N, C-alpha and C positions, 0 to 999 in steps of 0.2 A: 570348486565348478563354477563357472560363469551365471551372474545372476538373468533369468530368461526374462525377456520383456512383456509387460502384458497389455491387453487389449481385451474390450470387450467382446465375447465368439458371439454367433448366434445361437449357441448352447445358452450362456449366459442369460442372451436376453429373450428368451425363450416365450417367457411367461406375458411378454409383451407383443410379440408376433398374435393377431389373434388368427384363430377359427372364427370362434365368437367369442365373444368376452364382454365382464360387466365394465361400465363406464368409470369405473370406481377404483383404485387400488388399495389396498390393506397394509398401512404401513406406516413405522412409529413416527411421532413428529423427532426431526434431527435436533438434538442439543448443539448448542455453542459454547465458547471457550466462557471460563469460569473465569478464567486471570480477567478478561476483557471485560468483565463485567463486573469485579469486586475492584480491579485496579483504579487507581489515577487516571484519566485519558486527557494527554495532553494537547495542542495545539499540532497538528500535521507537521508532519516537518519540511522542510523545502530543499534541504541537502542530505545527502548522506547520514550525517551526525549534528546530532542537537548537544550542547552543553548545559547541564544548569548547575547554577551556586549551589554548595552547600554548607552550613556553617560547622566550622570542627572546632571553635574553642568561642565559652561564652564571656560577657565583658563582667566586672568585677566590682564590687562598689565596697568603700571604706565608711566608717566613722571617721570625724574628724574628732582628735584630743584635744580641746579645747580654740580659742577663738584665732589663734596664728597661726593654729598647726596646717603642713602644706597638703596639699590635695593630690592625694595621691594617683597614675597614671592607671592605665588598664589597656587593658586589647581585645579585640576579636578576629578572628580568622575564620577563611571563606576555603574551601576545595571546589572542584568542581566534577558532575559525573557527565559522564559522555555518554548517552542513547546514540548506538550505529542500527541503522536499518540492514536486517538480515530478510532475505528471500525465502518463503517456503513456496512451492511450486511443484506440480505433478503435470502430468499430459495422458489423458485415456486416449486411446486409438480405438474406431469401430469401422468395420467396412461400412460401406457405403452403399451394400444389400441390403444388412443387418438395418443399418439409421431407415431406411426408406420403407424397409417391410415392417417395422413397426405400427403399432396404433398410438403409442404414446408417443411425445415429444420426449425421446431421451432427453435430453439439453435439459430439459425442464426436470426431470426425475433427479439426475444426477446433481444441479445442482445445488440442492441442500444438501444431500449427501457430503459434497464436495467444503462446503462448509463448517460443516462437522467434523470434517478428516484434519482442516486448519487447525481448528478449535484446540483437536485431540492433539496434535503436533505443540502448538502453544504453553497447551498446557501443563503437558509433560515435562516440555522444556522449560519453563518458567517453576514451577513445583519441584519436579525432579531429578531434573539436568538427563533427561532422554532425548541424545541426538542435540544437543547442548547447541548454539557456535558461541566459538570461543570470547564474541566481544558480550554477549550476554554475560548476567552478574551470576555468579554461584548461585544453585539453585535452593529456596528457600527451605526445603527438607534439610538439604545438606548444610545449610549457617545455621540455621538453628540447631540442628547436632550439636556441631562444633561450639555454636554458643552457650553449651548447657541447658538451653528452651528448650527441655522434655520433661514431660510427664508420662510417667506409663501408665495404662490402665488398670484400675485397682491398685490406686497406690493411697488415695482415700476411702472412703468409707463407700462412695458409691462414686458413679460415673458424674452429677451432678458434682461431687466435690474435687472429682479430677479438673472441671474445666472451670468450675468458679469458685473453688476453694483458697483459702491462703494456698495451700501450695500445689493448686491450680494451674494451667495452661494460662487464665487470663491472669493470673501474678506473678508468671513471669516476664510476660511483657508489657505490666505495667512496672514493674522493678526497674527498670532501663526507662522507664520514663515517657512511655507510649500510652495510647488507649486503643483497647480493643476493639475497631469497629465492624468488622464484620469475621464469618467463620467458612469454611473449606473442609467437608467431609467425605468421606467412603460412604456410599449407600447401607453399607451395615451397619450404620449407630443410629440407622433412625427409629430402629425398633427399640434401642434403651431411652431415645427421646424421650418418647410419646408421652410417658406418664412423670417423667422430670420434676419437680414440686420443690418448694423454698423452707423454709421449716414454718412458714407461714400455711405453707402447702395449698400456694398457688403455683400454676402452673410453670414451668420455666420456656417450654415451647411450645410456640406456633403452629403450629402444619400448616403449608401453604393449600385451602381448600379453594380458595378464587383469587382472581390478578389481585383483589383490593388487599386479601390478606396472604402478603408475600410468606414463604418461612422464614419462622424469625427464633431466634435462642437470647433467651434473657435480654429481647430487645433489639440486639444486633441481625442486621441480616444472614441466611447461613445458606448458603449453595452447596448442594451433593453431586459430586463424581454422575452426572447425569449423563456424560460419552459412557462412559465405564470405561476401564481399562487406564486411568489419569495414575491413579492412588497405588502404590507398593505399598500392600496392608501389611509388610513385614519391616517396614518402617515406619508408617506413620500414618493414622486413623482417624485425624482429625488436624487444621493448621486456625490458630487462629493469632489473628494479628490487625494493627496499623495498617489498613491497605490504602490508607491515603499515600504512602509511603513507599510505595510501588508504583512506579508510571508507564504507560506505554506513549507511543506515538508513533503513526501510523507513517509511511513516505508512500506509500500506493495502497488503496483502499483493494482489495481482492476484485481481478477482472478474469477475464474471459476472453480468448482467441480461438474460434477454429481455423484447423490447418487444414488446407488439401494437396499441397506441395510439397513440404516436409519430408524430411528424410530423418527416422529418428535412430537413435545408434545405441546401441547395450554400453553398459559400465567398461566395458574391455576394447569399444569404439568400433565393434564389428554393426555392421547394418542390420539393427530388426525390423524398419517398416522404410519403406519406399511409397508412402501414400499415394501418389501421381502413379506410379504402376501397379501399385496391388487394390486399386479402387478403393484407396479409403480415407478416412475421412480424424482429426483428432480435436479433444478440445484441451486447451491449455491453459493454464489457471496460474496468476501467479499472485501474492501479496509480499508490500516489504513494512515491515516493524521494527523499532528499537525499542527494547526493556529495561528499567535498572530498580533497584532497591534502595533508598537511602536510608541511612541512621544518620539522620542530624545529629548536632551536638547537642544533651541532655545536664538536668544537673546530678544529674540520677543515671546508674547503671555504669558508668566507667567506659571505657575504652571497650570494652566486651557490650554494649549494648548492641539490640539487636531488637527489630520492632515485630517481631513473629515469633510463638514459637506451638510444639506440636504436640498433642496425643499421642503416645506411642501404645503397639502391643503389649500387652501383660508380659512380666519376665518371665 
C-alpha cells in the first residue's frame, strides 16, 4: 500500500485556533542531537566530501648494539577517512486557512520540534544504524558488538563494576589504547546511577541540577536519550567511548524555506498536494552533514581496536 502524504490539518492544529485561549502553550523543551553534542565538530565542509588523514602504523625505535652498529629504519603509514555530506529533509504542508486562523505562529512552534526530529534521525543513524546513509560509518553499537567491546549488565558485582571495574566497559575502551571522554545512556539507567559510590563511599554520579553542574559519571560528561526513541534497549543501555574519535562536519546548516507554488508528490509519483491550486503552504527543512568514526593506530588493541564499548542488557 502506498504511503499517504501527511499535512497539518485543521484538526491537527485545532488547539492553536482560538475562540479564547491563554497566551502560553504548555510543552516540553525539545531536545537536540546527543551525537552533535558529544562528537568532535570539524570546520564546515566546503564541498560534498572532506577527507581526514588517519595513522595506520606507528614508527619503531631501536637500541644500537655498540658504537658502530647501523641504525635501523622504520616507517609510518597513513590512510584517509572520507566524510560525505548526506541530506536530511522534511516538508510540512499546511492549508493557508489553518495557517491564518492560528493564534500562534505555526512556524515558530514547528521549528524547535523539527530540530528535535532531525536530532533523532542523526542519533538513530550513527548510534544504531537506523536509516543510516551508506556513506556513514558502521553504527557505533553495531561496531562495538562486532569488536567484542560488550559488557552485559550484571556481569560484575554491581552496575558500577560493569562500567568502571576491571571488566567494565571503560576497561574495554582503555585496552584498545583510548580514553573514555563521555557516556551516552538510555534514561532508564538514571535510577541505577543515583547512588553509585566508589570503595571510599564517594559518589560517582553527579546529577545535572543546574547548568553549572552538568550530568557526569566518574568525572566524564553523561548524556541521556532526552529525545526518546534512540536507544534499542535490547542491544545497548549505555555507550562509553572516546568521543574525540567520532567527528562530524556540516555542509549545510538546518535551513527553512516556505513554499507556496510547489507540487508535492507521493513516493509512488502521484501528486499529493498542489500548493497553489489547493491554497496551501509548506515548510521545507533541509540539513546536510558528514559523520565518521576513526580508530587511529595505537600500541594497544591491535587491528581489532575500536574507541567505543557498550553496556548491554543482562543475559
